[in-house]
N, C-alpha and C positions, 0 to 999 in steps of 0.2 A: 472283095466287096463289089467289084464291077460285075462279076458273074451273078451275084445276088440281085443287083439292080436290073440287069438284063432279064434274069428269070422273072422278077416281079413285074416288069414291063410286059414280057410275053404273056404271063398268066393274066394280067389286067386286060390286055388286048383280046385274049381268047375269051375271057368272061364278058367283055363288052360285045363282042361279035355274037356270042351265045345269047345274051339279053336281047340284042337287036333282032336276030333271026327268030327268036321265040315270041317277039312282040311284047316282052316284059318292060320295055321302055315306054310303053303306052299306058298311062294311068287308067285308061278306060278298061284295059284288060285286067288289071289288079282290082279295080273297083267292081268289075263284073264277077270276079271270083269271090269277093266279099259279100255280094248281094245274094244271100241265101233265099230270100223271099220274093225275088223278081226273076229276071233272066240270068240265072247262074251260069257262069262261064268256067268250066273245070280246067282250063288250059294251064293255069298256074300250078294246079295240083300235079300235073304230069311233069312240069319243069322241076318242081320240088322233089318228086319221087326219083327223077333221074339224078339230081344232085345228091340227095341223101343215099341213094343206092350206090352210086359210084364212089362216094366218100366211105361208105361202110366197107366196101371191098378194098379199096386202095389203102385206107388207113391201116388195115390189118397186114397188108403186104409191106407197106413202107416201114411200119414200126418194128418189123423184124430185123431191119438193118442195124448195124452197130451204131451208126450215126448218120445224120442227114447228109445229102450230097453237098449242100451249100452252107452248112453250119457245123460248128464243133459238137453240138448236142441238140437233142430234141427239146423244144420248149412246150411242154404239155402242161396245161393249167392243173394245179393241184386243189384249188379251192372248189368245194362242191356244195357249200351251204348256200341257202337263199337268205339274202339280207334285204333290208328295206330299200336300200338303194337299187339293188338289182330289180326288185319287183316294181318300184316306181318308174325306173328307167324303161323297163319292158312295156309297162302300161302306156307311158308317154310315146314310146316308139310306135306301139300298136295304134294309138289314136291318131298320130300323125300319118301313119301309113294308110289307115282307113279313111281319113278325111281327104288326103291328097292323091292317093294312089302311087305315091313315090316312096322308095326307101333309098339308102345311100348309093348302092351300086347302080341301079337304073337311072337315078337322077344324074350321076356323074356322066353316064353314057349319053343321056338326053341333052346335057349341056353342049355337046358337039353340035346339035341341031339348032341351038341358040334360042330355044323357046323361053318365054318369060315365066311360065309356071315352074319350069325346072330351075331357072335362075333364082326365083323367089324362094323356092324350097331349099336350094343349096345355101342361100344366104342365111336362112333361118337355121339350117343344120350347123353351119360354121359358127353362127352366133350362140347357139345352144352349147356347142363344144367349148367355146371360149368362156361362156358363163360358168359351165361346170368346172373348168380349170381354175377360174378365179375364185369360186366358192371353196374348192378343195384347198387351194393355197391359204385362203383366209382362215380355214379351220386347222391349218397346220398339217394337212395331209400332203401326200405326193401324188402327182399325176404322171402315170407311165404311158409312154407311146405304145400303141398296139404292137405285140410281138416282142415287147421288151421285158420278157420274163413272165413268171407266173404270179 
């Protein structure tokens, strides 16, 4: 378990450094990418291409292993259908991203700088997750932590 925590910490720190170096912790960069009819900034597209490209290659290499290095088995999602909750959640995420210029990774990195907009977004994000968990439990559903199975 300790190795998993250290690996997660290392990956998180690497991700944070990458976000900071690429400027993706600055909402103005993200909003510039989404501004197709003004001064469009394609920087985020290059960051996305690098992430998707490296994932596409490394996923195929890693999945050939008999098992992961830090777990007993691979946890690959099996659900492939689109349901109402996924579509509504995606739309809500997109609206929040477009209005604020933040998404979860960059806002957590930006919290280190102590900016009020990042703090306000993070508070709203945590509040939204808590509201989702409460609604799921009231409906009799379960709420799984990320990475807790498929």
